[in-house]
C-alpha positions in Angstrom: 3.3 7.7 -17.1 1.4 7.3 -13.8 2.9 10.6 -12.6 1.5 12.5 -15.6 -2.1 11.1 -15.7 -4.3 12.0 -12.7 -5.6 9.0 -10.9 -3.7 6.6 -13.2 -3.4 3.9 -10.5 -7.1 4.1 -9.6 -8.2 3.9 -13.3 -6.0 0.8 -14.0 -7.4 -0.8 -10.8 -10.9 -0.1 -11.8 -10.4 -1.7 -15.3 -8.8 -4.8 -13.7 -11.8 -5.1 -11.3 -14.2 -4.9 -14.2 -12.2 -7.6 -16.1 -11.9 -10.0 -13.1 -15.3 -11.8 -13.2 -14.6 -12.6 -16.9 -10.9 -13.6 -16.5 -10.6 -15.5 -13.2 -13.4 -18.1 -13.5 -11.7 -19.8 -16.4 -8.5 -20.0 -14.3 -10.2 -22.0 -11.6 -11.6 -19.2 -9.3 -15.1 -19.8 -8.1 -17.5 -16.8 -7.6 -17.3 -17.4 -3.8 -13.5 -17.4 -3.9 -13.4 -14.2 -5.9 -15.7 -12.5 -3.4 -13.5 -13.7 -0.5 -10.5 -12.2 -2.3 -12.2 -8.9 -2.4 -13.0 -9.1 1.3 -9.7 -10.3 2.6 -8.0 -7.9 0.1 -9.8 -5.1 1.9 -8.8 -6.3 5.3 -5.2 -6.7 4.1 -5.1 -3.1 2.8 -5.9 -1.9 6.3 -3.3 -4.2 7.7 -0.8 -3.0 5.2 -1.2 0.6 6.3 -0.4 -0.6 9.8 2.4 -3.1 9.0 3.8 -2.2 5.6 3.7 1.6 6.0 4.0 2.1 9.7 6.0 -0.9 10.7 3.6 -2.2 13.4 3.1 -6.0 13.2 -0.2 -6.9 14.7 -1.6 -10.4 15.2 -4.8 -9.1 16.5 -6.8 -8.2 13.4 -9.1 -11.1 14.0 -10.5 -9.3 17.1 -11.6 -6.4 14.9 -12.7 -8.6 12.0 -14.9 -10.6 14.3 -16.2 -7.6 16.3 -17.3 -5.6 13.2 -18.8 -8.7 11.6 -20.6 -9.9 14.6 -22.1 -6.4 15.4 -23.3 -6.0 11.9 -24.7 -9.5 11.8 -26.5 -9.1 15.1 -28.2 -5.9 13.9 -29.4 -7.7 10.8 -30.5 -10.9 12.5 -31.7 -10.0 16.0 -33.2 -6.5 15.5 -35.5 -4.8 13.1 -32.6 -3.2 11.4 -32.7 -3.8 7.6 -30.2 -1.4 6.0 -27.2 -3.7 5.2 -24.8 -1.0 4.2 -25.5 1.1 7.4 -25.1 -2.1 9.5 -21.7 -2.6 7.9 -20.7 1.0 8.7 -21.9 0.7 12.3 -19.9 -2.6 12.6 -16.8 -0.8 11.4 -17.3 2.0 13.9 -17.6 -0.5 16.7 -14.4 -2.1 15.5 -12.9 1.4 15.6 -13.8 1.9 19.2 -12.3 -1.5 20.0 -9.2 -0.5 18.0 -8.9 2.6 20.1 -9.1 0.8 23.4 -6.7 -2.0 22.3 -4.3 0.5 20.8 -4.1 2.6 24.0 -2.8 -0.6 25.7 -0.8 -2.3 23.0 1.0 0.8 21.7 2.7 1.4 25.1 5.2 -1.2 23.9 7.1 -1.6 20.6 8.5 -4.5 18.5 7.9 -8.0 19.7 6.2 -6.9 22.9 3.6 -5.0 20.9 3.0 -8.0 18.6 2.6 -10.3 21.7 0.1 -8.0 23.3 -2.0 -8.0 20.1 -1.9 -11.9 20.2 -3.1 -11.9 23.8 -5.9 -9.4 23.2 -7.1 -11.3 20.2 -7.4 -14.4 22.4 -9.3 -12.3 25.0 -11.8 -11.4 22.2 -12.1 -15.0 21.1 -12.9 -16.0 24.7 -15.5 -13.3 25.1 -17.2 -14.3 21.9 -17.5 -18.0 23.0 -18.5 -17.4 26.6 -19.8 -14.2 28.2 -21.1 -12.8 24.9 -22.4 -16.1 23.4 -26.0 -14.9 23.8 -25.3 -12.1 21.3 -22.7 -13.8 19.1 -24.2 -17.3 18.9 -21.1 -18.8 20.6 -19.8 -21.8 18.7 -22.9 -21.6 16.4 -22.2 -18.1 15.1 -25.0 -16.0 13.7 -27.0 -17.5 10.8 -29.6 -15.7 8.7 -27.6 -12.6 7.6 -29.5 -11.1 4.6 -27.9 -10.8 1.2 -26.1 -7.7 0.0 -28.5 -4.7 -0.7 -28.3 -1.0 -0.8 -31.1 1.1 0.5 -31.6 4.4 -1.4 -34.6 5.7 0.5 -37.0 5.6 -2.4 -35.9 2.0 -3.4 -33.6 -0.8 -2.4 -31.1 -2.4 -4.7 -30.6 -6.1 -4.2 -27.5 -7.9 -5.3 -28.7 -11.4 -6.1 -26.8 -12.8 -9.1 -23.1 -13.8 -8.9 -22.1 -10.8 -11.0 -24.1 -8.4 -8.9 -22.7 -9.8 -5.7 -19.2 -9.5 -7.1 -19.9 -5.8 -8.0 -21.0 -5.1 -4.4 -17.9 -6.6 -2.8 -15.5 -5.2 -5.5 -17.0 -1.7 -5.0 -16.1 -1.7 -1.3 -12.7 -3.1 -1.9 -12.1 -0.3 -4.5 -13.3 2.4 -2.1 -11.0 1.0 0.6 -8.1 1.0 -1.9 -8.7 4.6 -3.0 -8.9 5.8 0.6 -5.7 4.0 1.4 -3.9 5.5 -1.6 -5.0 9.0 -0.5 -3.7 8.2 3.0 -0.2 7.0 1.9 0.1 10.1 -0.4 -0.8 12.5 2.3 1.4 14.3 4.9 0.1 11.9 7.4 1.1 9.0 5.2 4.7 10.3 4.9 5.0 10.5 8.7 3.8 6.9 8.8 6.7 5.9 6.6 9.1 7.9 8.8 7.9 6.0 11.8 8.5 2.7 10.0 12.0 3.7 8.9 13.3 5.5 12.1 10.8 6.2 14.8 13.4 7.8 17.1 14.4 10.4 14.5 10.8 11.1 13.6 10.3 11.9 17.3 13.4 14.0 17.5 12.1 16.1 14.5 9.0 17.0 16.5 6.4 14.4 15.5 4.2 12.8 18.2 4.5 9.3 16.8 2.3 7.7 19.5 -0.7 9.6 18.2 0.1 8.7 14.6 0.4 5.0 15.5 -2.9 5.1 17.4 -4.8 6.6 14.4 -3.3 4.0 12.0 -4.2 1.2 14.4 -7.8 2.5 14.5 -7.9 2.8 10.7 -6.7 -0.8 10.3 -9.4 -1.9 12.8 -12.0 -0.1 10.7 -10.9 -2.0 7.5 -11.0 -5.3 9.4 -14.4 -4.6 11.0 -16.0 -3.6 7.7 -14.4 -6.7 6.0 -15.9 -8.9 8.8 -19.4 -7.5 8.0 -18.9 -8.2 4.3 -18.0 -11.8 5.1 -21.2 -12.2 7.0 -23.2 -10.7 4.1 -21.5 -12.9 1.6 -22.0 -16.2 3.5 -25.4 -15.3 5.0 -23.7 -16.4 8.3 -21.2 -14.9 10.6 -18.8 -17.7 11.6 -17.3 -17.9 15.1 -13.9 -18.7 13.7 -13.6 -15.1 12.5 -12.2 -14.4 16.0 -9.6 -17.2 15.9 -5.9 -16.5 15.8 -5.7 -18.3 12.5 -7.6 -15.5 10.8 -5.0 -13.0 12.0 -2.3 -15.3 10.8 -3.9 -15.6 7.3 -4.0 -11.8 7.0 -0.3 -11.5 7.9 0.6 -14.3 5.5 -1.4 -12.9 2.6 0.2 -9.6 3.1 3.7 -11.1 3.2 3.1 -13.2 0.1 1.7 -10.3 -1.9 4.2 -7.7 -0.6 4.0 -5.4 2.4 4.1 -1.7 1.8 2.4 -1.7 -1.6 -1.4 -1.8 -0.9 -1.8 -4.1 -3.9 0.2 -6.8 -2.2 -2.5 -8.0 0.1 -4.9 -8.3 -2.8 -2.4 -10.4 -4.8 -1.6 -12.4 -1.6 -5.2 -13.1 -0.8 -5.8 -14.3 -4.4 -2.8 -16.6 -4.2 -3.6 -17.9 -0.8 -7.3 -18.6 -1.5 -6.7 -20.1 -4.9 -4.1 -22.5 -3.6 -6.3 -23.3 -0.6 -9.2 -24.3 -3.0 -6.8 -26.1 -5.3 -5.3 -28.3 -2.6 -8.6 -29.0 -0.8 -11.0 -29.4 -3.7 -9.0 -30.2 -6.8 -6.2 -32.4 -5.2 -8.3 -33.5 -2.2 -5.3 -33.4 0.1 -7.4 -33.5 3.3 -5.9 -32.0 6.4 -2.4 -32.1 4.8 -3.3 -29.1 2.5 -2.1 -26.7 5.3 1.3 -28.4 5.3 1.7 -28.0 1.6 0.5 -24.4 1.7 2.9 -23.6 4.5 5.8 -24.9 2.5 4.8 -22.8 -0.5 4.5 -19.8 1.8 8.0 -20.3 3.1 9.4 -20.6 -0.4 7.6 -17.5 -1.6 8.8 -15.4 1.3 12.4 -16.7 1.0 12.7 -16.2 -2.8 10.5 -13.2 -3.2 11.5 -11.1 -0.2 9.4 -8.2 -1.3 6.4 -10.4 -2.2 4.7 -10.8 -5.5 4.0 -7.0 -5.9 7.6 -6.3 -5.1 8.7 -8.7 -7.8 6.4 -7.1 -10.4 7.8 -3.6 -9.4 11.4 -4.8 -9.8 10.6 -6.3 -13.2 9.0 -3.1 -14.3 11.9 -1.0 -13.2 14.4 -3.3 -14.9 12.4 -3.1 -18.2 11.5 0.6 -18.2 14.0 2.5 -15.9 16.0 4.9 -18.0 19.8 4.5 -18.2 21.6 6.5 -15.4 23.7 9.4 -16.7 26.5 11.1 -14.9 25.4 14.3 -13.3 27.7 17.2 -12.6 28.2 18.1 -9.0 26.0 20.9 -7.8 27.9 24.2 -7.4 28.3 25.4 -3.8 26.0 28.1 -2.6 27.9 31.2 -1.6 27.4 34.8 -0.6 23.9 36.2 -0.9 22.4 33.1 -2.3 23.5 31.1 0.7 22.1 33.7 3.1 18.8 33.8 1.2 18.5 30.0 1.4 19.5 29.9 5.0 17.1 32.6 6.1 14.2 30.3 5.2 15.3 27.7 7.6 16.9 29.0 10.7 15.3 31.9 12.5 17.9 34.6 12.9 18.9 35.5 16.5 21.0 38.4 15.4 18.8 41.1 17.0 18.4 39.4 20.4 20.7 39.6 23.4 21.3 37.6 26.5 21.3 33.8 26.9 19.3 31.7 24.5 20.1 28.6 26.6 21.3 28.5 30.2 22.2 25.5 32.3 22.6 25.4 36.1 24.0 22.4 38.0 23.2 19.9 35.3 23.9 16.4 36.5 23.1 12.9 35.1 23.7 9.7 37.0 23.3 6.2 35.6 23.1 4.1 38.7 26.4 4.9 40.6 28.1 6.3 37.5 28.1 10.1 36.9 28.0 10.9 33.2 27.7 14.7 33.9 28.2 16.5 37.2 27.2 20.0 38.2 27.7 21.7 34.9 26.9 25.5 34.5 26.7 26.5 30.8 25.3 29.4 28.9 25.2 30.4 25.2 24.3 33.9 24.0 21.9 34.6 21.1 23.9 34.6 17.8 26.9 32.8 19.3 28.7 29.9 17.8 29.9 27.7 20.6 32.2 24.7 20.4 32.3 21.8 22.9 35.3 19.6 23.1 36.7 17.0 25.5 38.5 13.6 25.5 36.5 10.4 24.8 34.3 9.7 27.8 34.1 13.3 28.8 30.2 13.2 28.8 29.7 15.4 25.7 27.0 13.2 24.1 25.0 12.8 27.3 25.2 16.6 27.8 23.9 17.2 24.3 21.0 14.7 24.9 20.0 16.6 28.0 20.1 19.9 26.2 17.6 18.5 23.6 15.5 16.8 26.2 16.3 13.3 24.9 17.6 12.4 28.4 16.2 13.7 31.6 18.8 15.1 34.0 19.2 13.8 37.5 19.6 17.3 38.9 19.9 20.9 37.6 17.8 23.1 35.4 17.8 24.0 31.6 16.3 27.3 30.4 15.8 27.9 26.7 14.8 31.3 25.4 13.7 32.2 29.0 11.6 29.0 29.4 12.3 26.2 31.8 12.5 23.0 29.7 14.2 20.7 32.2 11.3 18.2 32.2 10.1 18.8 28.6 10.0 16.0 26.1 12.1 15.9 22.9 9.0 16.5 20.7 8.1 19.7 22.5 11.7 20.9 22.6 12.0 20.6 18.8 8.7 22.4 18.4 9.9 25.4 20.3 13.1 25.6 18.2 15.7 23.4 19.8 17.0 20.5 17.7 20.2 18.7 16.7 22.0 16.7 14.1 23.4 13.3 15.2 27.0 12.0 15.3 25.8 8.8 13.6 23.5 9.5 10.7 19.8 9.1 11.7 18.2 9.2 8.3 15.1 7.6 6.6 17.2 5.3 4.4 14.5 3.8 2.2 13.1 7.2 1.3 14.4 9.9 -1.0 16.2 13.1 0.0 13.1 15.1 -0.8 10.9 12.9 1.4 13.5 13.1 4.3 13.4 16.9 4.2 9.6 16.9 3.9 9.3 14.8 7.0 11.4 17.3 8.9 9.6 20.4 7.5 6.2 18.9 8.1 6.8 18.9 11.9 7.6 22.6 11.7 4.7 23.5 9.4 2.0 21.2 10.9 3.0 20.8 14.5 3.4 17.6 16.5 0.3 15.9 15.0 -2.4 16.7 12.4 -5.2 14.4 11.1 -4.8 15.3 7.4 -5.1 11.7 6.1 -6.7 12.7 2.8 -4.8 15.9 2.0 -2.3 16.0 -0.8 1.4 16.7 0.1 1.4 19.3 -2.7 -1.2 21.3 -0.9 0.7 21.8 2.3 1.5 25.6 2.2 5.2 26.4 2.3 6.4 22.8 2.2 7.9 22.8 -1.3 9.7 26.1 -0.6 11.0 24.8 2.7 12.3 21.6 1.2 13.9 23.3 -1.9 15.7 26.0 0.1 17.0 23.6 2.7 18.3 21.3 -0.1 20.0 24.4 -1.7 21.6 25.3 1.7 23.1 21.9 2.2 24.0 21.5 -1.5 21.7 18.6 -2.3 19.3 20.2 -4.8 20.6 17.9 -7.5 19.9 14.8 -5.4 16.4 15.5 -4.2 14.9 12.5 -5.9 17.7 10.1 -5.1 17.2 7.4 -2.4 19.1 8.1 0.7 20.7 4.7 0.5 22.4 5.8 -2.8 24.1 8.9 -1.3 27.8 9.2 -0.7 28.8 9.5 2.9 29.5 13.2 2.7 26.1 13.8 1.2 24.5 11.8 4.0 26.3 14.0 6.6 25.0 17.1 4.8 21.5 15.6 4.7 21.8 14.9 8.5 22.4 18.6 9.0 19.6 19.4 6.5 17.0 17.5 8.6 17.8 19.6 11.6 17.7 22.8 9.5 14.3 22.0 7.9 12.6 22.2 11.4 13.5 25.9 11.5 15.4 25.8 14.8 16.4 28.9 16.8 19.2 26.9 18.4 21.0 24.2 16.4 23.2 21.6 18.0 25.6 19.7 15.8 27.0 16.5 17.1 30.3 15.8 15.3 29.2 17.1 11.9 32.7 16.3 10.5 32.9 12.7 11.8 34.2 10.1 9.3 34.8 12.6 6.5 37.7 12.7 4.1 39.9 15.8 4.0 38.1 17.2 1.0 34.6 16.5 2.5 35.7 18.3 5.7 36.7 21.4 3.8 33.3 21.5 2.0 31.4 20.9 5.2 33.3 23.6 7.1 32.3 26.0 4.3 28.8 24.8 4.6 28.7 25.4 8.4 30.1 28.9 7.9 27.3 29.8 5.6 24.7 28.4 8.1 26.3 30.1 11.0 25.9 33.7 9.9 23.7 35.5 12.4 22.5 32.3 14.0 23.1 30.3 17.2 24.9 27.1 16.9 26.6 24.7 19.4 29.0 22.2 17.8 30.8 19.1 19.2 33.7 17.8 17.1 37.0 16.1 17.5 38.5 18.0 14.5 39.8 20.9 16.6 41.5 22.8 13.8 38.2 23.0 11.9 36.2 23.6 15.1 38.4 26.5 16.2 38.1 28.0 12.8 34.3 28.0 13.1 33.5 28.9 16.7 33.8 32.0 18.9 34.1 30.3 22.3 34.9 26.8 23.4 33.7 24.8 26.4 35.9 21.9 27.5 34.4 18.9 29.4 36.5 16.4 31.3 35.1 13.3 33.1 31.6 14.8 33.0 32.5 18.1 34.5 33.2 21.6 33.1 36.9 22.1 32.9 37.4 25.5 31.3 35.8 27.9 28.8 37.4 30.5 26.6 38.2 31.7 23.1 39.9 29.2 20.7 43.3 30.9 21.2 42.9 30.7 25.0 41.9 27.0 24.9 44.8 26.1 22.6 47.3 27.5 25.1 45.5 26.3 28.3 47.7 24.0 30.3 44.7 22.2 31.8 43.3 21.4 28.4 46.7 20.2 27.1 47.0 17.9 30.1 43.4 16.6 29.6 44.3 15.6 26.1 47.6 13.9 27.1 50.0 15.9 25.1 48.1 19.0 24.1 45.7 20.0 21.4 48.3 20.0 18.6 49.5 16.5 19.5 45.8 15.3 19.5 45.0 16.5 16.0 48.2 15.5 14.2 
């Protein structure tokens, strides 16, 4: 239903927010607690964009929460500034600047190192608030005297004085934050965010500048936190110094985990659960200091038994109740002849009318310490050629491929692609100019659908390395649907576009792996063992697929299935111990004594 009714999610959320002040108080929620749920729900939404959708675990949100809140509170208490909403916006902008500066430092690292840097920086902000900046922040006393919520309209000012009016003010901003976040996650930018969460290395290899995407999301999360800090000051009439404490960051993380990361609604459910239990243990049960122990135990139980949080549990129940029965689907017929050529033409720029070398390598060498992976390799491929690369295990084929696609920097030598020196180019730029590859081990976005996987690849070709289209609909990206549909047809996955990648058979995943590379519209496509791990039947189907792709195009293929490889390629390059052994036609290579010796018994003995 939600797919058929425009803004269905937003409408339902609005109705729930209208009902909350009439439903929650009888359940034990005080007006102050409900308003805090709105505030921390807003902060959690921003954090969910960062953690749940982009995969960046930050423990530094308290730094931005306190910075935005303190700046807004200072304007309203120590200056003649009286516009509350404008003060909140300015506080959020200051938090954005802080987010930019912190992000430039923290995002130089990934994983646990990124998380630890955010912890350290949050502690620096806490120290600054209590010491050097105490004159402006009030130090351990905070900033009292923050005026109540109001909205200046120029000709008049609206004051929110009653409990219901105050709730309306905070719920409005939470709703605005949720609507913006929903637009972001549904945008092309949001899809790239999920790609970074699932497989950042593959997102990079497809031509996305993931560092810039991460930095923008980090800033957006800081804006949400900063605005939420200002709302807290307005709600309490006082900006507390503990807003900067690490415990505040920890609570945001725990609320999101309880509610369910990667849902946007999870942080709201988590904040409601966390704050209600906090009030219940402290006020109703009067547990004293031990309330934190009890709440911690409950947190552990919820995370262990509801691994996707409360929102995830509701989603699972809904799917169990309303998901239609799966029906068997007939396999999609293969695309042959003119249909295959038509589909393929939309993805791989033809090199049929060009001559000379599309890629040329001179003296390519790669050393890892004292070990030479590749040594002094000269290699060239002509426009429109289909080249095969073979060699025994340990011959240096994978390292050679990584240097060709700029994933690994050579120790010596040069690489020219389409007349351009790309020796020191990065993998993102190499993909953008038309040089990409599929991987020996599938590098897919497993938790996304086939359609979303192909969209991620196509977006890099259509939009470039980075585009700040946070509020644009995916459906409005010109050419995206055509690119995705034609790529899916080319790799025989049109009937599986809406299937999660995790549900695909192995052969389908291998075809999708090739499809991701095709969707970037490369002029030179490198395929690293496209037949690896396939059954005999899957190999026959994939060879036919590669033949349809290869017409009029430039391909370089590594594979150990030499019979299939020799059927596909025009020339073969043989590597041994990191060096170029010999080049020739498939027939010449089959009968070459050096190649037979390298394979300890010959090609035919190797492939039996």
